[in-house]
C-alpha positions in Angstrom: -9.4 113.8 -47.3 -5.6 112.5 -46.6 -5.9 112.7 -43.3 -9.3 110.6 -43.7 -7.6 108.1 -45.5 -4.8 107.5 -43.1 -7.2 107.2 -40.3 -9.5 104.5 -42.2 -6.1 102.8 -43.3 -4.3 103.1 -39.8 -7.5 101.8 -38.4 -7.8 98.9 -40.6 -4.2 97.3 -39.6 -4.4 96.6 -36.0 -7.6 94.5 -36.9 -5.7 92.2 -39.4 -2.6 92.0 -37.0 -5.1 90.6 -34.6 -6.6 88.1 -36.6 -2.8 86.9 -38.1 -2.1 86.6 -34.2 -5.1 84.4 -32.8 -4.4 82.4 -35.9 -1.4 82.0 -34.8 -1.8 80.7 -31.4 -4.6 78.3 -32.5 -2.1 76.3 -34.5 0.3 76.3 -31.9 -2.0 75.3 -29.6 -3.1 72.3 -32.2 0.7 71.5 -32.6 1.0 71.5 -28.9 -1.9 68.9 -28.3 -0.7 66.9 -31.5 2.2 66.5 -29.9 1.1 65.8 -26.4 -1.2 62.7 -28.0 1.6 61.4 -29.9 3.6 60.8 -26.8 0.4 59.6 -25.0 -0.1 57.3 -27.8 3.8 56.1 -28.0 3.8 55.6 -23.7 0.5 53.4 -23.7 2.4 51.6 -26.7 5.2 51.1 -24.3 3.6 49.8 -21.3 2.1 47.2 -23.0 4.4 45.5 -24.4 5.4 42.0 -23.1 8.9 42.1 -21.0 11.5 40.1 -22.7 11.7 37.3 -20.0 7.8 36.8 -20.8 7.5 37.3 -24.5 10.3 34.4 -24.1 8.0 31.8 -22.5 5.9 30.3 -25.2 1.9 30.0 -24.8 0.0 26.7 -25.4 -2.5 26.8 -28.3 -4.9 24.4 -27.9 -5.8 21.7 -31.0 -7.9 18.7 -31.7 -5.9 15.8 -32.4 -8.2 13.6 -34.4 -7.8 9.6 -34.5 -6.7 8.1 -37.4 -9.4 5.2 -38.7 -8.3 2.1 -38.7 -5.1 2.6 -36.0 -4.4 0.7 -32.5 -3.4 3.4 -30.1 0.0 2.1 -28.7 0.3 0.0 -25.5 0.9 2.0 -22.4 3.2 -1.0 -21.0 6.5 -2.8 -22.8 4.7 -6.1 -23.9 8.4 -7.7 -23.6 7.7 -7.1 -19.8 7.4 -10.1 -18.3 3.6 -10.8 -16.7 4.0 -10.5 -13.0 1.4 -13.2 -11.5 -1.2 -15.4 -13.0 -3.9 -13.6 -15.6 -5.7 -16.6 -15.8 -6.0 -16.5 -11.5 -9.7 -16.1 -9.8 -10.4 -15.4 -6.3 -11.7 -18.8 -4.5 -15.2 -18.9 -3.0 -16.4 -17.9 0.5 -17.3 -21.2 0.8 -13.9 -22.9 0.4 -11.8 -19.8 2.4 -14.2 -20.6 4.8 -13.5 -24.4 4.8 -9.8 -23.8 4.6 -9.6 -21.6 7.7 -11.5 -23.9 9.7 -9.7 -26.6 9.1 -6.4 -24.9 9.7 -7.5 -23.4 13.3 -9.6 -26.7 13.9 -6.6 -28.8 13.2 -3.4 -26.5 13.2 -2.9 -27.3 9.5 -4.1 -29.1 6.2 -3.8 -32.6 5.1 -4.1 -31.6 1.5 -0.6 -31.1 -0.1 -2.3 -28.8 -2.8 -3.5 -26.7 0.2 -0.4 -26.2 2.0 1.5 -23.0 0.5 1.9 -20.9 3.3 0.0 -17.4 3.0 3.4 -15.9 4.7 5.8 -17.2 2.7 9.4 -16.5 4.6 12.9 -16.2 2.7 15.5 -17.5 5.7 14.8 -20.2 8.3 12.9 -19.2 11.6 9.7 -18.7 12.9 6.6 -17.2 11.1 3.9 -16.7 12.5 0.6 -17.3 10.0 -1.7 -14.5 9.4 -4.3 -14.2 11.7 -2.9 -15.8 14.3 -2.2 -14.7 18.0 1.2 -15.1 19.9 1.2 -13.0 22.8 -0.8 -15.0 25.0 0.3 -17.2 28.2 2.9 -19.0 27.3 3.2 -18.2 23.3 5.6 -15.6 23.9 8.6 -17.9 25.0 7.3 -21.0 23.1 7.4 -19.2 20.0 11.1 -17.6 20.7 12.3 -21.5 21.2 10.6 -22.6 17.9 12.4 -19.7 16.1 15.5 -20.9 18.0 14.7 -25.0 16.8 13.8 -23.3 13.0 17.2 -21.6 13.0 19.5 -24.7 14.1 17.5 -26.7 11.6 17.6 -24.5 9.3 13.9 -24.7 8.3 11.0 -22.7 8.4 8.5 -23.1 11.3 4.8 -22.0 10.7 2.6 -21.1 13.4 -0.4 -22.3 11.8 -2.8 -21.7 15.2 -1.6 -19.8 18.9 -3.9 -18.4 20.9 -7.8 -19.3 20.8 -10.5 -18.0 22.1 -13.1 -20.5 24.1 -16.0 -19.5 22.4 -13.4 -20.0 19.0 -12.3 -23.1 20.0 -15.8 -24.7 20.4 -16.7 -22.9 17.4 -14.1 -24.7 15.4 -14.8 -27.8 17.0 -12.5 -27.7 20.1 -13.1 -27.4 23.5 -13.2 -24.5 25.6 -10.5 -25.6 28.0 -8.0 -27.2 25.3 -4.3 -25.8 26.2 -4.8 -23.3 23.0 -6.9 -21.0 25.2 -4.5 -21.0 27.8 -1.8 -20.2 26.0 0.1 -23.1 26.0 0.0 -24.3 22.9 0.9 -23.8 19.1 0.5 -26.0 16.0 3.4 -25.9 13.6 4.0 -26.7 9.9 7.7 -27.2 8.5 8.3 -25.4 5.1 4.5 -25.3 4.3 1.3 -25.9 6.0 1.0 -29.6 6.3 0.0 -30.8 9.7 2.3 -34.1 8.6 5.0 -31.8 7.7 5.6 -31.7 11.6 7.1 -35.0 11.6 10.2 -34.0 10.2 11.1 -32.8 13.7 11.7 -35.6 16.3 11.2 -35.4 20.2 14.3 -35.7 20.9 15.5 -32.3 18.6 11.7 -30.8 20.8 13.4 -31.8 23.5 16.7 -30.3 23.0 14.6 -26.4 23.2 12.4 -27.5 26.0 9.4 -29.1 23.6 7.3 -31.6 23.6 4.2 -33.2 21.9 1.9 -34.0 25.0 -0.9 -35.8 23.3 0.8 -38.2 21.3 4.7 -38.1 22.0 5.6 -39.6 18.4 6.7 -38.1 15.0 5.0 -40.6 13.3 2.8 -38.0 10.4 0.1 -40.1 10.4 -0.3 -38.8 14.3 -2.9 -36.0 14.4 -1.4 -34.5 16.7 1.9 -34.1 15.2 1.9 -30.9 15.1 0.9 -29.4 18.8 3.4 -28.4 20.3 4.1 -26.8 24.0 6.7 -26.4 26.3 8.0 -29.3 28.8 6.4 -28.3 31.8 8.9 -27.9 34.8 8.0 -31.0 36.4 9.0 -33.0 33.0 7.1 -34.1 29.9 3.6 -35.8 31.1 2.7 -39.0 29.5 -0.1 -39.0 26.7 -2.0 -40.6 29.2 -2.1 -37.9 31.9 -1.7 -35.2 29.2 -5.2 -36.5 27.9 -6.7 -36.6 30.9 -5.6 -33.0 31.7 -6.5 -31.5 28.1 -8.6 -32.5 25.1 -7.0 -32.5 22.3 -8.9 -31.2 19.0 -11.6 -33.6 18.2 -12.6 -34.1 14.1 -8.9 -33.8 13.2 -8.8 -38.0 12.1 
């Protein structure tokens, strides 16, 4: 009896010990898993944290601005700054522009002081070609160089109003296909303005000093319709008005 009891007791003890061992293993495994999961969570949290340099950059936050009723927006420009130009100015009509251009090209200047403002102004003495004129054909490079020297000597601005004109252009504005402008031999000028009569400020003697003259009407009379038509003195000397008029036809309609 004691032997069987002993045998029964001895067979039950290993079973209980095995159960305890398995339970301990399960607890240990769960503990290891818990530690591993906690470690991964810490690593993920650390990797998502922005660097200090990035975290210090301010982040834009969009927001709406509601205008207040009755409040005038601030002016962009300083109201105390002076206004440049004439705010009431308006562009001339196309017909007016064409009329002025025709007058300038035809007669080499204007007869109305109101239209005498130069298109291209100069800050000092010298020769200034009007925009749109051609000054490179024929004798014009020499002619305009002498006009520049003359202007510097007189301390004035000489405006080149009409230099070279094609034969078709000359005819279109009322001139002739063989006038000196079509050969690059003439320059219509204005002195300190585009007024045709302003060229009378320069005398024949002053022109001759630089090898220049008025071939069609050698006077410095401001009423002379060709007073601003200037050419180089020919190698044989200045032509008389009669000879010049016979050789070249002056611009018509410039009366």
